[in-house]
N, C-alpha and C positions, 0 to 999 in steps of 0.2 A: 125573422130575427135572428135566428141562429145564423143564417147567411151573413148578415150584418157584424154579429159578434165575431163569424171567422175572419170577415174582411178587417175591422178593427185590431183583431189579434195580430194578423199579417202586418198591418202597417206599422203597429207598435214593435213587432219585431225587426223592422227594416227602419223605424224612426231614427236611430241614431247611426245609421252607415252614412249620410251625407256629412254629418258631424267629424265622424271618425276617418271618413276619406280627405275631408279638407284639411284638419288637422295633421294627418300624416303627410299628405301632399305638401302641406306648408312647410312643416318643421323638416323633412327631409330634404326640400330646397333650399331651405335657411341655413342647414349645416353643410350641403354641398356648396352653398355659394360661398361660403366662408374659406373653404378649401380651393376651389376654382377660381375664386378672384386675383388672389394672387400667392396662393396656396400655403401650406400651413406654415406658421411662423411668419409670414410675410409681413414685413413693415409697414407696407401700406394698409393691410387690416387691424394690425397693433395702433397704428396712427389714427385711423378712423374709429378705432374702440375707445382710444385714450381721449380724444376730443370729445367724443361724444359724453363719455363717463366725467370728463372734468367739467363741462359745460353744465351737466344737471347735478353735479355733486351736491352743490349748496343747499339745492332744494330736493334733495331726495330723502326719502324716510330712513333710508340706511345708508348714511355716510362711511361708515364702517366697512359695509359691503362693497362699497365703490372704491375705498381706499385699497382694500385687500386685491379688488381686481386691477388697480392700476399699478400696483407693486407686483403684480403678476401677469401683465399683459399676453405674452405669448403663450403661456401654460392654460390661462384662465379663456382665451378666444378658442385655442385647439379644445379646451373639454367643453367648452358649450357646443362648439361644431359637431364632435363625437357624439354627444348627448342627445343634441337634433337630430343626428341622422339615425339612432338607435332608435330613439320615439318615433321617428317618422316611418322607419321600416316595420316596427312592431304594430304600430297603429294601420297602417296599410294592409298587413297579413291578417291583422286580430288577433296577433298573438301576446301572451300576458299582456293584454290590452288595460287590464286595471293598475298594474306595477307602472306600465308604460305611462297611463293616462297621469298617474301620481307624479312620475319624475317631470312630464312636460307641464303639469299644475306649479310644480316648484319651481321649475326654470322660468315661467311666466309670471309668476309671483315675484320672483329676485328681478326681471325687468322692469316690473312694475316698481317695485320699492327703491330702485337703484335710477331707472330711465325715464320712466314716463310719470313717476310720483306727481311731477309738477306740473303736469297738463291741465290744462283748465279752459273748460269743464271736463271733468274726470272722462266722460263720454267719448272725448276725441282721440283718447290713448286706446291703442289697441291691445296693450299687454292684459289688462284686468278681464276684458271680454275672453283672451285666449284661456285664461286662469280657470275662469268661469265652465266654459269649454272642456277643460280636461277634466275638471272635476264633474262634470255631469258623465264624462264617460267613466272615470273612476267609480262612480256610483252606478251606472248601468251595465256596465260590461261592454263588450264588442259588438252584440246584435249579431243580425245575421251575415252572412257571406263570410265567416271568419274563420280561423283556425281554431279557436278557442270554442264557438259554436258547435263545431265538428268534432271536437274534442268531448264535448258536455253530451253530446247526440251518443256518440259511441260509449262511453260510461253507463248512459243510461240504458242502453239496447243489452249491455253485459251483464245488468243486476238481473 
């Protein structure tokens, strides 16, 4: 029994690792892609973002947010890219995981409310599952193999 309990405990500590790595890689890639596709402030990226937002504006849950992004396409795209890169790096390292996950959840929720709100059925859209994944990380923390876990272990040992 004790051995099974130990195995379960180890598995539980590692259970969020695949989620953390997936979200970290995905957001890092998404942010870098925005810069590498056409560079910051690229008219190609702004035009693609503008088309996507205009297409979904009338069916979005937050048209005011769509309008705000449309009025500030360059800064909005750059801000999203920087935030995605920061969230991705922090998650991959497991540093400030909970705050990074909250930022990721806010971004994913914003994407859902503006871009994929009208997706029907809702489970075909990917932004809501991302938001839920980020919320899971915000609640559980980084788990094993993270700077956060190493810091917690060091704090516990110094007490």
